[in-house]
N, C-alpha and C positions, 0 to 999 in steps of 0.2 A: 475483311478477313480477320479471323480470330488468331491472335498471336499465341504461341505456346505459353508465354509467361502469363497471359490472361487466363488461359485454361487452368494452369497450375493454381493461380490465385483463387479461381472459382472453386476448385476442388478442396482447397485448404481453408476456405472462408469459414466453415463451421467450427474450426479450431481457434478462430480469432479471439473470442473471449478468454479462452483458457491460456493461450499464448500470452495474452496481455496480463492475465493473473500472474503467470510466472515472471513476466518481465517487470511488472510493477508491484506485485505482491499485495499483501493486505492493505497497503497504503491506498490503493485505488479502487477498492470494492464499491464504495458509494458511487463513484463516477462511471465505472465500467457498465453498470447495469441500471443507471438512473432512468433511462428511457423505458426500461421494462418494469421498474419497480412500481408497485401500487402506492398511491399517496397515503401517508400515515394519518394526516389530519383532514377532517371534513369541515366544510364551511359551517360556521355557527358553533362549533365545539370550542371549548376553552383550550388555549395553547398549552401543551404539556410542558412541565418544568423538567429540566435536565437533572438526573440524579446527581447527588453530591458524593463523590468518591474521595477517600482519603489519599492524599498525595504523599510521595516520599519526601523526606526533609530537604533533599537537594536533587538536582537533575542527575539521572543515572548515566547520561551520556556526556562526554567531554568534547570541547572543540578539537577538531582534528580526527575524530572517530570516523573511520571509513570501513564499511563492510562490503565484502565481495561475495558474489553468488555465481554458481553454475546452474544453468537451466536445462532440464531434461524432459523429453517426451518419451515415455516407455524406456527403452535402452539407448535412445539417441540423445546426444548432447546437442542442444539447439541454440544456446546463446549464453550471455553473461549479463549481470546487473550489479550495480553498486549503489549504496546509500551513504551519504556523507553529512556530517553535522559540523558547522563552523560558526564563528562569531566571537564576540558581538560585531555586528555590521550596522551600517546606517541605511535606513530606508526613509527617504523624504524627511530627514531630520529626526526620525525616531530610532532609538536603539533597539535592534532586533537580533534574533538568532536566525541562521539560514540552514535549511534542510534541502538537500539536492538528491535526486535519483536519476540515474542513467541506465538505460537498458538497450541491448542490441542483440539481434540474432546473429549466428555465425554463418560461415559460407554455405554450409549444408542447408540451413533453414532459409537463408536469403533467397535461394532459388525458388522457394515455395511461398514464403510470406516474409518479406523483409521488414524488420522493426528497427527504428532508430529514434528513441524517445528520450526527452529531457524534461524533468519536472523539478520545480523549485517552489518553496514557500518561505516567506519571511514571517517569523512568529514574534510576538511582543516579548519584552525583556523578562517578564514573569512566566513566560511559556504557558499562557492561559488561553490564547486565541490567535488565529492567523491574522496577518496584516495584509498580505498580498500573495497571490498564487498564480503561477504560470505553468502551462503544459505545451511543449513543442512536440507534436505527435506526428511521426512519419511511420506509417504502418500500411504496407501494401500500397494501394492507390490513395490512401488517406494522408492528407498533409494539412495539419491544423496548427495555429498559433493562438492558444487559448489564454485569456487573462481573466481572473476572478478578483474583483475588488470588493471590499467589505465596508459597510457603513454600520458600525456598532452602536452609534447613538440611536439609530432607528431599527436595528436588527434586520438589515437587508444585505443582499449580495447581488452583484451584477456580473453576468457572463458576457464575454465578447470573444470573437474569433476573427483574427486579422482585422481588428478595429471595428467589426460589425457588432454593435452592442445590442443585447436583448434587454427587455424591460427588467428592472430590479425585482427580485423576489423577496418575500418575507422568509426569514430563517429563524430557527430556534436559538434562544440565547446560548452562548457557549458552544456553538456549532463548530465543527472542525472541517477543514478542507480534506480532499482525498489523500494527500500525502502526509500532512501533519498529524493525522489521526493515529498513525502507527506510533509516533513519538509521544503523543498524548497518553496513550495506553501505557507506554513504558514508564511514565512518571508516576503511575498509580501504585499503591500498595495492593498486591494481588494475593497475599496470604489469606486463605480462608474465603476468598471471593469465588463464587460459582457462576455469576452472571454480570455482564456489563451491558449498559444501554447508552450508546454514545450518539448525540445529535451530530449530523454531518450534512454537508452540501457540496455540490460541484458547481454551484452558481446557476444551474438550471432547475434543480429540484431540491427541496429540503426533505430529509429523511432521517431515520434512526437506524443505526447499526446495532443489532442485538447479538451478543456473543456469549457462548457458554465457556466455562473454564474448568479444567481438571489438571491433575498432575501426572506426568509420565517420567519414569526413570530410565536412564541409559540410552537416550536417543543418539545414534551414531551417524555422523556426517563426515565429509572430508576434513573439516576443521578439528575433529575429535569427537569425544563422547560427552554428552551433557545431560544432566537432569533438567527437565523442562516443565513449563506451564503450557498446556495445550489449549489453544483458543479455537473454538468452532463457531464461526459466524452462521447465523440463521439465513438460509438461502431460499426461504419460501416465496419471496417476492422476486427472485431472479428469473430471467427468461433465458432465451437462447438454448445452448446445449444443456444447461442445468435443468430447465423445465422439461426437457425431453428425456432426461436420464432418471431412471427409477432409484438408483443408488448414488445419485450425485451428492457431492459433499466437498467442503473446503476445510482445511486444517492449517493452523499456524502455530509453530512451536517457539516460545520465548524461553531463553535460559532462566532457570529457576534460581536466580541470584539477585544481587543488588543492581545489576545492569539491565536485566530484562532484554537481552539481545535477541532479535528475531533470527533464529538460526536455521529454520526450515519452513517451507510452505509447500502444500500439496493439494491437489484437487483430483477428484474421480468423477468422470463423466462418460457418456456413451462412447466417445471416440478414444478413450484411453486414460492412463494415469499421467499426471504432470507433476514435476517436483522441482523446487528451487532450494538449493542447499548452500549454506555458508562454507566457503573454502578458506577464508582468512580474514583478518582484521588488521587495520593499521591505526596508529594513534596512541594516546596515553593509556597505559595499563592494558595493553592488548595481548600480552603474552599468553594469557590463559585461554584465549579464543583462537589460537592458531594451531596448526597441526604439530604434534610432538616431533622433536628432532629425529632425524633418521638414524642417529647413533644410539637411540634408545634412552638417552639421558633425560632427566626431568627438565621440563621447560620452565 
């Protein structure tokens, strides 16, 4: 006998990639659609070299930075997410930085498609490449414990789920994991840049995330009003609801300042519009990224 919960899950399944986009944001684009993406490299072709982009003189994020988001589908609030940067920490004797992402649907969305996700990546001290990546994914009937390990001497990555290891794959030099890529983009000088091409991997496939950039003024979100850099990832290789939607698109807004904070994410597909907006930030020098006081005084 089909349970009511199973019926609801089946009805809501087409929204899964978009809910995950909201829950996990730009950070997980390579991983979410890796199974639908067309391979970039063909056998026998020379391995492409990653473009060299100019980095900021110092990391724009500080240990203790934590960003909070509200997730909406149309007019309905469907959950919360947060991203946190901390460190330095130790990983197997190596000094690293730690990036964590947590996402969950609320009581309303839980009845349709429950999400409880935790992602983390340990990045080397110079913040130039990932050292270790994990994803604990609880979404509807899906329950995964993913680990991606990196062998940078041989440019390989290995994916495992609950200890079941797949064969290592070849990856491009300087590839980023699905979570760390967001913070990697934040470290770059974006003034005057109109295109980025970032090698990335989820441990199962190696791909390249192509992104267009433009400027937008006065983007208003619950945390306030911000001038932003708009990032528009190329979705030509994405499947699912994106492939079926004529006007499908994904947009990510970074604050147009020295911090490059991801303040808003949005997608448009056949089943509706989805938005993740920053509501507040905690940590060092976070005052400018929080809602203005209710008394109207300057923050």
